[in-house]
N, C-alpha and C positions, 0 to 999 in steps of 0.2 A: 509075031502076028497073032498067034492063037491066044497068047496072054492078053494082048490088047483087046481082042474080041471078048474074052472072058470078063475083063473089067468093065467094058462098055455094057455088057449084059447086066452085070451086078449093079452098076450105077443107074441104069435105066429102071431096073426093078425098084431100087431105093427111091428114085424120084417119082415113080408111079404111086407110092404111098400117099402122096399129096392129092391123088385123084380119087381116093376112096370116098364113099358117102360121108356127109357131114357128121352124122351120128357116130360112125365108126372112127372118124378122125378124133372126135371129142373123147371117145372111150380110150383111144391110144394116148392122147394127151394126158388124161387123168391117170392112166396106168403109168406113164413115164414120170409124172409128178409124184405119184405114190412111191415108185421105185427110187426116185431121187431123194425123197424125204427119208425113205427107209435106209438108203445107203448113207445118208448124212447121220442118221441115228446110230447106225452100226459103227461108223467111223468115230463118232463122239463117245459112244457108250463103251467100246472095247479098247479105246486108247487109254493108257494109264494117265487119267486126267487129260489135260491138253498139252502137257509139257513137251511131248514128242513133236507136236506140230509147231509149237512156239519157236523151236530152234530154227525153223526155216524162214520165218518172218516174211517180210515184203519181197525179198529176192525169190524165195520159194514160191510165193503166190504169183509173181511175174512169170517165172519159168513154167509153172503148171498151167497157167491161163494161156500163155503163148502156145505151148505144145498142144494143148487140147483144142485150140481153135484153128490150127492149121489144117485139120481134116476137112474134107469137103463132102457134104451131104451125109455124113456119118458122125453124129454127135458123140463126143467123149465126155463123160460127166466129171470134169475136173473141178467144177464149181463146189462140189461137196468138200473137197480138200481145202479149197480157198476159204469156204465158210468156217471150217474147223480151225484154220490158222487165225482167221479174224476173231473167232470166239476165244482163242487162247491168249490173246494179248490186249492190253489197253490201247494199243496203237492200231486199232482196227481200221482207221481211216487211211493210214499209210499202206496197209495191206490192200484195201480197196483201190487205192490209187495205183499201186503196182499191178494188181490183177486187171484193172480196167485198161491200163496201157498195154499190158501183155496180150490180153484178149483181143483188143482192137487191132494191134499190129499183126497178130496171128491170122486175122481174117484176109490178109493180102492174097492168100492162095485162091480164094473164090474169085476175086477181081481178075487175077492173072488167068484163071481158067476161062473166064468170059472173054478177056482181051485176046488171048491166043487161040480162041475158038475150040477149046477142048470139048469133046462130045460127052458131056456129063448128063444132060437131060435132052429130051426130045421136045423142042418148043411147041410143035403141033399138038402133042398129047399131054402137055403139062399146063393146066389151067393156072396153077400157082405161079409158074414162071412167067406166063403171059401177063398176069396181073402185076407182078413185080416189075416187069419191063415197062408196062404202061405207066405205073406209078413213078418209075425212074424218069421216064420221058416227061411226065407232067410235073412232078414235084422235086426231082433231083435230090438235093442234100437232105430234105425232110424225110424222104423215103429211107435213105441210109440210116438216119438217126432213129426213126421209129423201129425199123427192123433190128437195129443194134440194141436199142433200149429194151425192147420186149422179147418175148420168146417166139416170135415169128421166125420162119425158116430163113435165117439171114443169108445163107449161101446163095439162095435164089436171087436176092437183091444184089449181092456181090457179083454174081455171074452176069446179071443184066447190066450192072454198072460198067463192068469190063467190056462187054459186048457193045455197049453204046458209047464207048470211049469217054466215059465220065472222067474228069481229071483225077488222077491217082491221089494227089495230095488232099483234095477235098474228100475223096472216098475215105482215106485214112483218118483225116481229122474228125469227120462226123461219126465214123465207126468207133473211134476212141472215146469221143464225147458220150455217145450212147452207152457204151459198155462201162465207162467210168461212173456215170450216174447210176446205172443198174447195180454195179458192184458196191457203190456207196450205200445204197438202200439195203441190199442183201447182207453185206458184211455188218452193217449196224444192227440189223435184225438178228443175225447169228450171234453177235456179241451180247446184245441185250437179252436174247433168249437164254444164253448160257448163264448170264449174271442172275436172271430171275429164277432160273431152274436150280442152279447149284450155288448161287451167290452166297 
């Protein structure tokens, strides 16, 4: 019981980050972006070329994307490794396909949290969750796609979809489509950047 209360407290604090003033949220987004780019640079710079990542290929990208997307409200930056794998091989599109499918399937946990009523956020105190729920009611699949394709807090849309009993197969379909298109763009840019920089 004490452990559940502890996790409820931690998760509510994490969800309250979305309630910060707009300027503070933008600073956090910029900081996270700089950290992600820095992490990507370190991964690429200190690996001996990219041969180390190349050995994992599409299967490695799938596993990394799946595992890093099953977390709820706590992002794990697996995308940097996926980018490194994509940069290491001429088959970057296959890496993107595998990562997009893995990431999309990994998001099932947010849907199930909403469907089973897990207390991860406080709807009365979370403006972002309320927005996601309204968008889900109004636009359905389009909301899932937009949250999946962009860097919006996807777990909120997933939780809202589950709570609203949105069809699970549609949820997975549009999540995979959004993540797949996003990874195609990101992996292409990672590969192109590596080719231009070190080509």
